[in-house]
Structure formats: C-alpha cells, structure tokens
C-alpha positions as CSV (number, residue, x, y, z in Angstrom):
1,X,32.2,-7.7,13.7
2,X,28.8,-8.2,14.4
3,X,26.4,-7.8,12.0
4,X,22.5,-7.0,12.9
5,X,19.7,-8.8,11.6
6,X,16.9,-7.4,9.6
7,X,14.0,-9.4,9.2
8,X,13.0,-9.1,5.1
9,X,10.3,-7.0,4.6
10,X,7.9,-6.7,1.2
11,X,9.2,-3.9,-1.0
12,X,4.6,-3.3,-1.0
13,X,3.3,-0.6,1.2
14,X,0.8,-1.6,4.1
15,X,-1.4,1.3,3.5
16,X,-1.5,1.7,-0.1
17,X,-2.7,-1.9,-0.3
18,X,-5.0,-1.2,2.6
19,X,-6.5,1.9,0.3
20,X,-6.5,0.1,-2.3
21,X,-8.6,-2.9,-0.6
22,X,-11.0,-0.2,1.0
23,X,-12.1,1.1,-2.4
24,X,-11.6,-1.6,-5.0
25,X,-11.5,-4.7,-3.0
26,X,-14.2,-6.7,-4.7
27,X,-12.0,-6.8,-7.9
28,X,-9.3,-7.4,-6.3
29,X,-6.6,-4.7,-7.1
30,X,-5.1,-5.0,-3.8
31,X,-4.6,-8.7,-4.3
32,X,-2.7,-7.9,-7.9
33,X,-0.2,-5.1,-6.2
34,X,0.8,-7.2,-3.8
35,X,1.5,-10.0,-6.0
36,X,-1.0,-12.9,-5.1
37,X,-2.4,-12.7,-8.9
38,X,-4.3,-16.1,-8.6
39,X,-6.9,-15.4,-5.9
40,X,-6.8,-11.8,-7.6
41,X,-8.4,-13.2,-10.5
42,X,-10.7,-15.0,-8.4
43,X,-12.0,-11.8,-6.3
44,X,-12.2,-10.4,-9.9
45,X,-14.4,-12.9,-11.8
46,X,-16.5,-13.1,-7.7
47,X,-16.6,-10.2,-6.7
48,X,-13.9,-10.1,-3.7
49,X,-16.1,-13.6,-2.0
50,X,-18.2,-10.8,-0.4
51,X,-16.4,-11.9,3.2
52,X,-13.0,-12.1,1.9
53,X,-12.0,-9.0,0.7
54,X,-13.6,-7.5,4.4
55,X,-11.4,-9.8,6.2
56,X,-8.3,-8.8,3.9
57,X,-9.0,-5.6,5.2
58,X,-8.7,-6.7,8.7
59,X,-5.7,-8.3,7.9
60,X,-4.1,-5.9,6.1
61,X,-5.6,-3.0,9.4
62,X,-3.4,-5.0,11.8
63,X,-0.3,-6.3,9.7
64,X,-1.4,-10.5,9.1
65,X,-1.2,-9.8,5.5
66,X,1.5,-11.1,3.3
67,X,2.7,-10.3,-0.1
68,X,2.9,-13.2,-2.7
69,X,6.1,-14.4,-1.4
70,X,4.7,-14.8,2.0
71,X,7.0,-11.6,3.1
72,X,5.2,-8.8,5.9
73,X,4.1,-5.3,4.3
74,X,6.2,-2.3,5.1
75,X,4.8,0.5,6.5
C-alpha cells in the first residue's frame, strides 16, 4: 500500500518565534526558543548584532528561518 511522504517540520511555531523576535530580538530569545543556543548567546551579549535580528524578522516572516536541527518551523 502507498504511504504518503510528509516532510519533517519543527515542533516550534513560526509565528511565536516571530513575535519573540519582534519584541525581544536584540537579546536573542527567539533563537533560544528554536534551539539555536550558540547564536542566542551571541545575540544576548552583542545586542542582536543590530542587523542580525532584523534579518531574522524577515526570515521568519517569509518562512526561511530554520530551527536548531535545520527543520522549517510550523505555522
């Protein structure tokens, strides 16, 4: 019998990550949420690298952002 293929996705919400990035982006909370602890710490100690969290906002908005395991975030 034929089994449909479902691409794996992250259990993390893209919109929750977007809201976290919008309000707490410079401290990297959205990166901790998706499992990117290393860059979360980098954002925490450098203020989001200013341009970095703005780029993350666009990546989350357009669906390009991935979680720590490289999986796309769910809606």
